[in-house]
N, C-alpha and C positions, 0 to 999 in steps of 0.2 A: 635474199631472193625476193623479187618483186611479185606483185599480184599476177602478172602475166605468167611467170614461172609456176606459180601455184595452180593456176587454171590449166596450164599445159600438162602438169603432172596429174591433175585430177582427171582431165579428159583422156589422157593416155591410159590411166588405170581403169576408167569406165570401159574403154574400148577393149582392153585385154580381158577384163572380167566378163564382158558380154560375149566375146569370142569363146571363152572357156564355157560359158553357159550354153552356147550353141552346140559345142562338141559334147557336153555332158547330156543334154536333152535330146539331141539328134532330131529336133522337131522344128518345123517352120510354121507351126500353128500360131496364129496371130496372138491369141491369149498368152501362150507361153513366151512369145517374143516380148510382149509388153511386160509381163512379170519379170522376165530376165533383165530387161532394160532398167526397170525400176529398182530391182535388187542390186544391179551393178552400180546405179547411181548412189544408192544408200551405202553399200559396202565401200565404195571408192571414197565417199565423204569421210569415212573413219580410217582408211588405210593408205591413202595416196602418198602421204609423207614417208611411209615405210616402204612403199612399192617401187618408186623410181626417183632418180635425181635428175634425169634428162628429159622427162616428159615426152612430148610429141616428137622431139628430135630422134627418139628411138625408131620412129617410123620412116626414116630416110630410105628411099628406094634401094640404095646400095646395100644397106643392112638387111632389108627384107629379102633381096635377091640372094644374099649370102646365106641367110637363114633357110630359105627355100632350097638352096643347093646343099646345105649341110645335112638336112634330114635324110635324103637318099644316100649321101656319102656315109653318114654314120650307120645307117641300116646295112649298107654293103659291108662296111668294116666289121659290124657285129656278126653278120652271116659268115664272113670269111674266118673270123676268130672262132666262131662256134664249130665250123668244120675242122679247123686246126686242132682245137681241143678234143673234138670227137676222135680224130685220127690218133692223137696221142693216147687217149684212153683205150682205144680198140687195138692199137698196135701191140704185138706180143711183148716187145721189149720196152714199151712205154718210153719213147725218146723225149725225156724232159731234162732240163737243166735249170731248175728253179733257183731264184735268188732275189734279193732286194736290191734295187738300183735307185740311184738318185738322178732326177731329171730337173732341168731348169726350164722355166717358162718365160716367155716375153710378155705375157698378159699382165695388165696392170689393175684392171677392175676386179673387185671381189666376186661379182657375179660371173665374170668370164673365167676366173680361177675355179669357182665352184662348178661351172659347166664342164670345164676340162677334167676336173677330178671325177665327176659323175660319168663323163664319156669314157674315161679310162676304166673305171670300175664296172660299167655296164658292158664293156667289151670283154668277153671271156678270155681268160689267160692272164689278165692283169687286174690288180686290185690296188687302189690308192690307199696307202696306210696312213700317211701323214702329209700335211702341207704346212710349210714354214716359210712365209714370205713368198719368194719366187722358186722355192725348192719343193719338189715332190718326192716322196719316198714310196716306191711302187714295188709290190711283189709281182714278179714276172715269171710265168711258167717255163719259159725257154729263153734265158739270158743269151742274147746274141752278141752284145757289146756292153761291158760293165762300166765303161767310162761315162761320165756325165754327158758328154757331147753325143756319144754313140747311142746311149739309152734315150736321150731327148729326141734325137733324130728318128728313132724307131717308134717311140711311144707318143710323145706329146706333139711334135711338129705337124703330123698330118691333120690333127684336130685344130691346132693353133691357127693355121692359115685361114680357116673360116671364123673361128671364135674371135680372133683379133679384130676383124672387121665388124662382126655382129655386136661385140661388147666393148670394143675400144681398147 
């Protein structure tokens, strides 16, 4: 990787770290912004090689748009899953059909696969137990379809349509 690639990765890391700083401090005070920027520069100098391989290419407008759309989609999926689990807990007969299903993903990047596993686990009613290559083993509170294709369609596909664009 050339010098331009290293600079791109460094700058991207600085930008992301500074945005995290802004969220953590919730302040636009000039002194805090300066400290946050300097700290982002310093931390990025030591961590940019571990942080990203794509650098500024991650800031492609299409990726940003899909990431912005994914956040409300994921929150909606989480709310609906919470309501579903609450219904199952409060229902007198507790209508559950638990089981472990195998799903396949189309995602190639490790970060994309990690995001998918976390999205599945953070959605109540499903827990990612193991990931082996492109296969996920998921505990599902109400198995609707135990086939790989059916489980993938119900669990992973809704998230993948966003994550595939965001993480490649």
